[in-house]
N, C-alpha and C positions, 0 to 999 in steps of 0.2 A: 326421550327421558327428560323429565324436568330437573333443573338444577336446585339442589337443597341449599339452604342458607348456611354459611360458614359460622356456626355458633362458637367457634374458638377464636378465630381471628377477626371476624367482622360481624358480630351479632346485630340484628336489625335495630334493637333498642339502643345501641350505641352510636347509630348513624342517623342524622337528620339532615335532609337537603344536601347531602354530600359531605357533611362535616362529621367527623368522628371525635368523640369527647377526648380521646387521648391526644389528638393533634391540637385541640384548644388548650389543654392543660400544658403541653410542651411549649406551644407558642407563647404562653403567658409565664412560663417558668414557675409554675406552682409547685409547692412542696406537697408531700404526701397527704397531709390533713386537708389542705385547701383543694387539692386536685380531687380527692375523694368526695369532698362536700359538693363540689361542682358536678362531678359525675352523677351522684345521686339526684341532684336537682334536675339536671338536664334530661335524665331518663325516667323521672317520676311518673310522667303522663304515659309512658310507653310500656311499662312492665306489668301493670295491673294492680299494684298496691301503692298508690300515690302517697298516702299518709305514712306509710312504713318508710318509704325512700326520703321523704321530707325529714322525718325524725332521725334517720341515719345521717342526713346531711347536717342537721343540727348537732348531733353527737360528735361529728368530725370537727365542726366549727368550735364547739365547747372544748374539745381536746386541743385544738390549736391555741385558743385563748389561754388555757391552762399551762401550756408549755412556755409561755412568755414570762 
């Protein structure tokens, strides 16, 4: 029986070369907006809609700018 990917805890598009986006966000101590922007950028090439993910990252970055 082949093992199915764990789409809840470890989706493939969240892991690159053994690194998970959440670990990078935690290591750098990023807040919600900055962490989400990074998440969308790092997985943009892996989910199938690169432009949408880049635009979502921009949305979170703009939200961060607007909160300052």
